[in-house]
C-alpha positions in Angstrom: 1.8 25.4 -20.2 5.2 24.1 -21.1 6.5 25.2 -17.7 3.8 23.2 -16.0 4.5 20.1 -18.1 8.2 20.3 -17.4 7.5 20.6 -13.6 5.2 17.5 -13.8 7.8 15.4 -15.5 10.5 16.6 -13.1 8.3 15.6 -10.1 7.6 12.2 -11.6 11.3 11.6 -12.0 11.9 12.6 -8.4 9.1 10.2 -7.1 10.6 7.3 -9.1 14.1 8.0 -7.8 12.8 8.1 -4.2 10.9 4.7 -4.5 12.0 2.2 -1.8 13.7 -1.0 -3.0 11.3 -3.6 -1.5 8.0 -1.9 -2.4 4.7 -3.6 -3.0 2.7 -2.8 -6.1 -0.5 -4.1 -7.6 -0.3 -5.0 -11.2 2.3 -6.1 -13.7 5.8 -6.9 -12.4 8.4 -4.4 -13.4 12.0 -3.4 -12.8 13.0 0.2 -12.7 16.6 1.0 -13.5 18.3 3.8 -11.5 21.9 4.2 -12.4 22.5 0.5 -12.9 20.6 -0.7 -9.8 17.2 -2.4 -10.1 14.2 -1.5 -7.9 12.7 -4.9 -6.9 8.9 -4.9 -6.5 6.7 -7.6 -5.1 3.3 -8.0 -6.7 -0.1 -8.1 -4.9 -2.9 -10.0 -6.6 -6.0 -12.0 -5.7 -6.0 -15.8 -6.0 -9.4 -17.3 -5.6 -10.4 -14.4 -3.3 -7.2 -14.8 -1.2 -4.6 -12.0 -1.0 -1.4 -13.1 -2.6 2.1 -11.5 -2.7 4.5 -12.7 -5.3 8.2 -11.8 -4.5 9.7 -14.6 -6.6 12.9 -14.0 -8.7 13.8 -10.8 -7.0 17.3 -11.7 -5.6 16.0 -11.1 -2.0 18.4 -12.3 0.7 15.7 -11.8 3.4 12.0 -11.6 3.6 11.1 -8.0 2.7 9.9 -5.8 5.5 6.6 -4.0 5.7 4.7 -6.5 3.6 0.9 -6.4 4.1 0.3 -8.6 7.2 -3.1 -9.6 5.8 -1.6 -11.7 3.0 -2.8 -15.3 2.8 -0.4 -16.6 0.1 3.3 -15.7 0.0 5.6 -16.6 -2.9 9.3 -16.2 -2.2 10.5 -18.7 -4.8 13.8 -18.5 -6.6 15.5 -15.9 -4.4 18.7 -15.8 -2.4 17.3 -16.6 1.0 20.3 -18.1 2.8 20.7 -20.7 5.5 18.7 -19.6 8.6 15.8 -17.3 8.6 15.5 -14.9 11.7 13.3 -16.2 14.5 9.6 -15.5 14.1 10.1 -14.1 10.6 6.5 -15.0 9.8 4.9 -14.1 13.1 3.2 -10.9 11.7 1.4 -13.0 8.9 -1.2 -14.7 11.0 -3.5 -15.3 8.0 -0.9 -17.1 5.9 -2.3 -20.4 4.5 0.2 -21.0 1.7 4.0 -20.3 1.8 6.4 -21.0 -1.1 10.1 -20.9 -0.2 11.3 -23.3 -2.9 14.5 -22.8 -4.9 16.5 -20.8 -2.3 19.6 -21.6 -0.1 17.8 -22.4 3.1 18.9 -25.0 5.6 17.2 -24.1 8.8 13.7 -22.9 9.6 13.7 -23.4 13.3 11.6 -20.9 15.3 9.8 -19.6 12.2 7.3 -22.1 10.9 5.5 -22.8 14.3 4.1 -19.2 14.1 2.0 -20.2 11.1 -0.8 -22.1 12.9 -3.2 -21.8 9.9 -0.7 -22.9 7.2 -2.1 -25.4 4.8 0.6 -25.5 2.0 4.3 -25.3 2.4 6.9 -25.6 -0.3 10.6 -25.8 0.8 11.8 -27.9 -2.1 15.1 -27.2 -3.9 17.0 -26.0 -0.8 19.7 -27.3 1.5 17.9 -29.0 4.3 19.5 -31.9 6.1 17.0 -31.8 9.1 13.6 -30.3 9.7 12.1 -29.0 13.0 9.6 -31.4 14.6 7.1 -28.5 14.9 6.7 -28.5 11.2 4.9 -31.8 11.4 2.6 -30.6 14.1 1.0 -27.7 12.4 -2.8 -28.3 12.8 -3.9 -27.5 9.3 -0.9 -28.5 7.1 -2.2 -30.6 4.2 0.4 -30.2 1.4 4.1 -30.4 2.0 6.9 -30.2 -0.7 10.3 -31.4 0.5 11.8 -32.6 -2.7 15.4 -32.0 -3.8 17.0 -31.6 -0.4 19.4 -33.7 1.7 16.9 -35.4 4.0 17.7 -38.8 5.4 15.8 -41.5 7.3 16.6 -39.9 10.6 14.6 -36.8 9.6 11.4 -38.7 9.9 11.9 -40.4 13.2 9.2 -38.2 14.8 5.5 -37.9 15.4 3.6 -36.5 12.5 0.3 -35.1 13.7 -0.5 -32.7 10.9 -3.3 -33.9 8.6 -1.0 -34.2 5.6 -2.7 -35.3 2.4 0.1 -34.7 -0.2 3.7 -35.3 0.7 6.6 -34.9 -1.8 10.0 -36.2 -0.7 11.6 -37.0 -4.0 15.3 -36.4 -4.7 16.6 -36.8 -1.1 18.7 -39.4 0.7 16.1 -41.8 2.0 16.9 -45.5 2.1 13.4 -46.7 3.1 9.9 -45.5 3.1 9.6 -43.1 6.1 8.2 -44.5 9.3 6.0 -41.7 10.4 3.2 -43.6 12.1 -0.4 -43.8 11.1 -1.4 -41.2 8.5 -5.2 -41.3 8.1 -5.2 -38.3 5.7 -2.3 -39.1 3.4 -3.4 -39.8 -0.2 -0.4 -38.9 -2.3 3.3 -39.8 -1.5 6.2 -39.1 -3.8 9.5 -40.9 -2.9 11.0 -40.9 -6.3 14.8 -40.6 -6.9 16.0 -41.6 -3.5 18.2 -44.5 -2.2 15.3 -46.8 -1.2 16.6 -50.4 -1.6 13.8 -52.5 -0.1 10.0 -52.7 0.0 7.9 -53.8 2.9 4.1 -53.9 3.3 4.6 -52.7 6.9 6.0 -49.5 5.5 2.8 -48.5 3.8 0.2 -50.3 6.0 -0.1 -47.2 8.2 -1.2 -45.1 5.2 -4.7 -46.5 5.0 -6.0 -43.9 2.6 -3.1 -43.8 0.2 -4.1 -43.5 -3.4 -0.9 -42.7 -5.3 2.7 -43.9 -4.5 5.6 -42.9 -6.6 8.8 -44.9 -6.0 10.5 -44.5 -9.4 14.3 -44.3 -9.7 15.1 -46.1 -6.5 17.7 -49.0 -6.3 15.2 -51.5 -4.9 16.7 -54.9 -4.5 14.0 -57.6 -5.0 16.1 -60.7 -4.1 15.5 -64.2 -5.2 13.8 -65.8 -2.2 12.0 -63.0 -0.5 8.3 -62.6 -0.9 8.4 -58.9 0.1 7.9 -57.7 -3.5 4.9 -59.9 -4.2 3.4 -59.1 -0.9 3.9 -55.4 -1.5 2.3 -55.6 -5.0 -0.6 -57.7 -3.5 -1.2 -55.0 -0.9 -1.1 -52.2 -3.5 -3.7 -54.1 -5.6 -6.1 -54.9 -2.8 -6.0 -51.3 -1.5 -6.4 -49.8 -5.0 -3.2 -47.8 -4.7 -1.8 -46.4 -8.0 1.8 -47.4 -8.0 4.3 -45.4 -10.1 7.4 -47.4 -10.3 9.9 -49.1 -12.6 10.1 -52.4 -10.7 8.8 -55.8 -11.4 8.8 -58.8 -9.0 10.5 -62.0 -10.0 8.1 -64.3 -11.7 10.0 -67.4 -10.4 8.8 -66.7 -6.9 5.2 -65.8 -7.7 3.7 -69.3 -7.1 5.5 -69.8 -3.8 4.6 -66.3 -2.5 1.0 -66.1 -3.7 -0.4 -68.1 -0.8 1.4 -66.0 1.8 -1.0 -63.9 3.9 -0.4 -60.6 5.6 1.0 -60.8 9.1 -0.9 -59.7 12.2 1.5 -56.9 12.7 0.7 -55.6 9.2 -3.0 -55.7 9.8 -2.5 -54.0 13.2 -0.7 -51.1 11.6 -3.5 -50.8 9.0 -6.3 -51.0 11.6 -4.5 -48.4 13.8 -4.8 -46.0 10.9 -8.5 -46.9 10.3 -9.0 -46.4 14.1 -7.5 -42.9 13.8 -10.0 -42.1 11.0 -12.9 -43.3 13.2 -11.6 -41.2 16.2 -11.4 -38.2 13.9 -14.9 -38.8 12.7 -16.2 -39.2 16.3 -14.4 -36.0 17.3 -15.9 -34.1 14.4 -19.3 -35.5 15.2 -18.9 -34.6 18.9 -17.8 -31.1 17.9 -20.8 -30.7 15.6 -23.1 -31.9 18.4 -21.6 -29.4 20.8 -21.9 -26.7 18.2 -25.5 -27.6 17.6 -26.2 -27.8 21.3 -24.5 -24.6 21.9 -26.4 -22.9 19.1 -29.7 -24.2 20.6 -28.8 -23.0 24.1 -27.8 -19.6 22.7 -31.0 -19.4 20.7 -33.0 -20.3 23.9 -31.2 -17.7 25.9 -31.8 -15.1 23.2 -35.5 -16.0 23.2 -35.6 -15.8 27.0 -34.0 -12.4 26.9 -36.3 -11.2 24.2 -39.3 -12.6 26.2 -38.2 -10.9 29.4 -37.6 -7.7 27.5 -41.1 -7.9 26.0 -42.7 -8.6 29.5 -40.7 -5.7 31.0 -41.8 -3.4 28.2 -45.4 -4.5 28.5 -45.4 -4.1 32.3 -43.7 -0.7 31.9 -46.4 0.3 29.4 -49.2 -0.9 31.8 -47.6 1.0 34.7 -47.4 4.1 32.6 -51.0 3.7 31.5 -52.1 3.0 35.1 -50.2 6.0 36.3 -51.7 8.2 33.6 -55.2 6.9 34.6 -54.5 7.7 38.2 -53.3 11.2 37.3 -56.4 11.7 35.2 -58.6 10.5 38.0 -56.9 12.8 40.5 -57.3 15.7 38.2 -61.0 14.9 37.7 -61.5 14.7 41.5 -59.7 18.0 42.0 -61.9 19.6 39.3 -65.1 18.2 41.0 -63.9 19.5 44.3 -63.3 22.9 43.0 -66.6 22.9 41.3 -68.3 21.9 44.6 -66.8 24.8 46.5 -68.0 27.4 44.0 -71.1 29.5 45.1 -74.3 28.7 43.4 -75.5 31.5 41.0 -78.4 33.7 42.4 
């Protein structure tokens, strides 16, 4: 008995020593020491029915290989991912909807993000990005984007943003103005805190027609003595029911002279363009629903036709079989009568 117990313990020690470094386990995170080196383990779990892998705080310098390609949430926060990820790093993870790469040393994600066509949440805050690929802002389902604490400038956002972004965090960067990213009919939350924004203009927020929360705290905004930009901005925020998080106050001396100022045609054109984009999206969704309904009806009709034809075929086949059976029976009866007619009559 003691010999068997000793063999079991020895086998367990061998298995632990042979464990690979970047292994996936389900359960509580743990670090196994083997002669001073730590075995780093990522953790699988379920998050609202989605498969999640947590590889945070593991000192990884690259995305671990042989992760489950069915993961939908990947957490790679607080590692040592450096500069540029290899091209198509995330290509195997076609189901990924949330990706957390925050608190690393990344500065380039070209040829990696565009593979994630179903991505909805991306966090690349606390890295070393100076520029971002334009493909990032064209992901068809991207709704939440964290870009805070990088080195992004105004030039980063001189591009077309087609992603349906609802929540955008760009705090602690190098911006000098509110990004000019065109009409954003989905954007509801925008964080621009702790940048170098030095002026406010209604035209900068007019394209965000669904904006609900705007954070511009800790920016060196210059209000000026004669400009009505500040009062116009505050007026717009009030009319559109935008919650403004800021530490600024317009000069009271110019309130009376600026209160009668109306919004320009250009401002209203920017706002209406955003509203138009919403109407177009609604029309497209309605058309899509109509086509789906029509397609479903056509499919149901075709199924009914096929079932009807099958039933008719089956009935005809049954009738044919019955008719053939009757003909066979009649032929047999005729043969029987013929045989009976040829028999000699009894004497």
